[in-house]
C-alpha angles and dihedrals in degrees: 000000000000116000092218092068092058097081104133122083114220130180119216111209129195126209121255134178129216137166125243127219091279095052096254117142115244123198113217140159129234130193114272102172140346114215140162118247145175110239126207130181106243106177138339124194137169126211133184105225129161093351091306135100108238120195122201114197120185125192135184116224118196114197139163112272120274131160129238100053113146135187095244092062125097137211124236107207116173091333094309120113123224124190113225110242100173142345133198135199099210113231089348090268096134091229102111144002126219110206123194112202136166138204124207117202134175113227 
């Protein structure tokens, strides 16, 4: 993996829960790791669903290997949040991770 291709800063966030002043459970995210990645557009589709246009945008993030990544985490990329759908450690060499993530937005 060439360092020059990792030019986008992404923040990987993990889910947390807390209780508010009334005892209700709140689901939040906190920063897990900040890394540099190469970002590629994977797919982009639009659907008409429930009288709304829904856009599904998938991206592929390629980062240096780190441990601890889980499927319930999300990626903050330029203020947009992507849910992690899958990740791969190519050839099990522990050099890089390829993360497939998607964003769903109502337009």
